C-alpha positions, -999 to +999 in steps of 0.1 A: -131-257-278-146-268-245-111-274-233-097-240-243-079-225-214-067-191-228-088-167-249-066-137-259-084-110-279-061-082-269-062-051-292-087-066-316-118-049-331-143-071-312-174-052-303-195-078-285-185-112-273-206-140-287-229-156-260-214-190-269-184-181-247-204-196-219-196-230-234-158-226-229-160-245-196-122-250-193-114-213-198-088-200-173-077-167-188-099-142-206-079-113-221-097-084-237-072-056-230-073-024-252-103-035-273-114+000-282-147-011-297-159-035-270-192-023-255-206-053-236-197-087-220-223-116-220-231-138-191-200-158-181-214-174-150-207-209-163-170-203-165-162-216-130-126-224-138-118-188-148-089-174-128-079-142-146-100-117-165-085-085-181-107-058-195-082-029-191-083-001-216-117-007-231-130+029-232-165+021-246-172-006-220-196+011-197-212-018-180-197-051-168-224-076-158-222-085-121-195-111-118-214-143-108-208-162-076-198-191-097-164-175-104-150-186-070-116-194-086-111-159-099-079-145-084-071-115-108-094-089-122-079-061-143-108-037-150-089-005-153-095+025-177-129+014-189-159+037-187-175+020-157-193+041-132-204+014-107-190-018-094-213-046-082-219-049-045-217-087-046-180-090-040-182-113-010-183-144-033-148-139-046-128-154-017-099-162-041-095-127-056-059-114-049-056-085-073-083-060-082-075-032-107-101-004-109-078+024-119-091+052-141-128+046-135-154+072-130-165+056-098-181+077-071-179+049-045-165+014-039-189-011-024-185-018+013-185-055+004-149-051-007-141-057+030-152-094+024-125-100-002-105-121+023-077-130-001-072-095-016-035-084-016-034-056-041-060-029-049-053-004-077-077+026-077-053+053-090-069+080-112-104+074-099-110+111-099-146+110-088-141+088-059-148+107-026-145+080+001-129+047+008-148+020+028-131-003+053-105-024+034-098-062+035-079-075+064-048-087+046-044-060+020-007-054+014-007-028-014-031+001-021-024+026-049-048+056-047-025+080-067-045+108-084-078+103-066-082+140-065-117+140-050-109+116-022-119+131+011-126+104+037-113+070+045-131+046+068-105+027+088-075+034+065-060+001+075-063-037+074-071-039+111-076-075+119-051-092+096-014-097+099+010-091+071+046-082+071+042-060+040+021-028+039+023-002+011-004+025+010+001+054-015-021+085-015-001+106-040-019+138-051-050+131-029-050+167-020-086+169-008-081+144+020-096+157+052-072+163+081-089+135+100-082+111+071-045+122+069-041+118+107-056+083+104-031+074+076-002+086+099-015+066+128-018+036+106+019+038+096+029+039+133+008+009+142+018-012+112+055-003+117+054-016+152+034-047+143+058-056+115+089-050+137+075-069+167+064-098+144+098-101+128+116-099+162+097-128+176+100-148+144+063-147+135+075-138+100+081-175+095+044-180+089+048-158+058+077-174+041+063-165+007+063-128+015+090-102+007+112-087+033+093-069+061+084-034+052+059-006+057+057+023+032+030+049+033+028+083+016+002+111+016+000+149+012+015+168+041+042+192+051+049+184+088+069+156+103+047+139+130+059+142+166+062+104+168+095+108+150+117+118+179+147+131+159+138+158+134+156+182+110+146+210+087+170+199+060+176+166+041+201+153+066+203+146+104+230+137+129+220+116+159+241+108+190+229+073+197+219+064+233+242+040+252+234+003+244+211+014+217+215-019+198+202-042+225+180-073+223+149-052+220+160-029+191+138-033+161+153-008+136+146+027+124+115+044+111+121+072+085+100+102+074+107+130+049+087+159+036+092+164-002+081+196-018+071+192-055+066+219-081+054+208-115+070+174-111+058+148-137+054+114-120+048+083-140+047+058-112+082+043-118+106+072-121+110+083-085+138+071-061+138+081-024+167+067-004+183+070+030+221+067+034+232+059+070+268+064+081+274+049+116+306+059+135+322+044+165+343+062+191+375+049+176+366+063+141+354+031+124+324+035+101+296+014+087+272+022+059+236+011+056+213+019+026+175+020+028+149+028+001+113+039+002+093+013-016+105-007-046+094+008-079+112-018-100+082-042-093+060-019-114+032-019-089+024+018-094+002+019-124-003+056-134-016+062-169+005+090-184+019+115-160+006+128-127+018+163-119+028+170-083+025+206-071+024+201-034+043+187-004+040+150+005+050+129+035+069+097+029+071+073+058+088+039+058+103+011+078+122-017+062+140-046+079+177-041+078+207-058+094+224-033+117+247-057+135+277-042+118+269-009+136+265-024+171+293-004+185+284+029+169+280+060+190+265+083+164+249+081+130+246+106+101+217+101+078+213+117+044+182+115+023+183+116-014+155+119-040+160+116-077+146+102-109+159+071-127+193+075-143+180+073-178+153+100-174+155+138-172+132+152-145+103+175-155+096+199-127+113+204-094+114+184-061+133+189-029+135+173+005+125+200+031+124+181+064+133+147+078+126+126+109+138+094+125+126+071+153+145+042+169+121+014+174+122-008+205+102-038+216+088-017+245+070+005+220+048-024+210+045-045+242+008-047+239+011-059+203+031-089+216+001-101+235-020-097+203+005-116+183+004-145+208-034-145+204-029-145+166-008-177+167-029-194+193-057-219+184-084-194+196-075-167+171-110-154+168-113-144+205-110-107+211-086-094+239-101-074+267-099-037+263-068-022+279-084+011+288-058+030+269-085+050+250-086+062+214-063+089+199-075+124+193-075+121+155-090+156+151-057+172+163-031+183+138-004+160+153-018+125+158-001+103+185+005+066+183-020+045+201-021+008+210-050-010+195-073-029+218-088-050+190-067-072+168 
């Protein structure tokens, strides 16, 4: 038994794990999902080969012993929908942890040590209805799902500021108590991450992340106004734009999209929503070219809502995704139509409608200062901070935040 690698007790009647589990020194996977009677976990500090632990759906499990620093190989921890009210503050030891699932907990706070999870890529905290604030998040976090955190009010640095990643998806669906300052910070983060991603791909820095998906930024939060940063705006679900001369030059980095969707009693299960943009480019001679773009990619199943979340308010959806627009290089105008629907095999419950939309053409000049920061990132002296540019901080207390160029990478 000392060489056992997988212990799967999913959906069994186990109440307490026997202390002898500490002798399974070769254990890699410990699976205890949906064990309705499980009330406690013994000391597992000796299991230093453990890579994945899953305790999701154990409603009687109120306390998980602090994960010991010996579990340095742990890269996935599914702890969702237990009855846990506190998470240990000793997270800094888990330098290999990539996925942390805390959804459905009765947590009031997340330890500030989460910032030290240097490998964390995905953080699931949806349905943590008592959570009031988010601390600073890890540098390279790619995916955050805070759907249904109905008490969430403040966010400390709602971004992964020092790290570079070409994927960023932050979702604050139904976080209706977010303070205006926090909402403004989320919008500013989208603007900064969009320019970072676009600049990085343009200068081929994406090659250092060959294992990543295509470059994209997708962020959503409650709101009913299109930010002024989006230079072309419409009060309906479509917009026609007369493109500037030579719009598709060497410095063009794509389009950023934004829509306001009004929901009324819409039942959202995390996978049933589709939000698309349909772009029809037209040349002066009448030729046309079609480009399709989607907010997020729900087929991956990353949104993990238990049951249905009911939407009764307007939300902002903002996204940028790398697309090939070379077929439209001679276009003089573009007509863009936005479409939102549920999956073909489902009937929608409730109502939803796109009320407004916005577009911005992205150019390298929008992120010139970021270019210097990316050069610093790829240099040997990557820990050195650039000198402040004197550009100042944005007024994040205003209703309409403006893009700012960061002076710290």
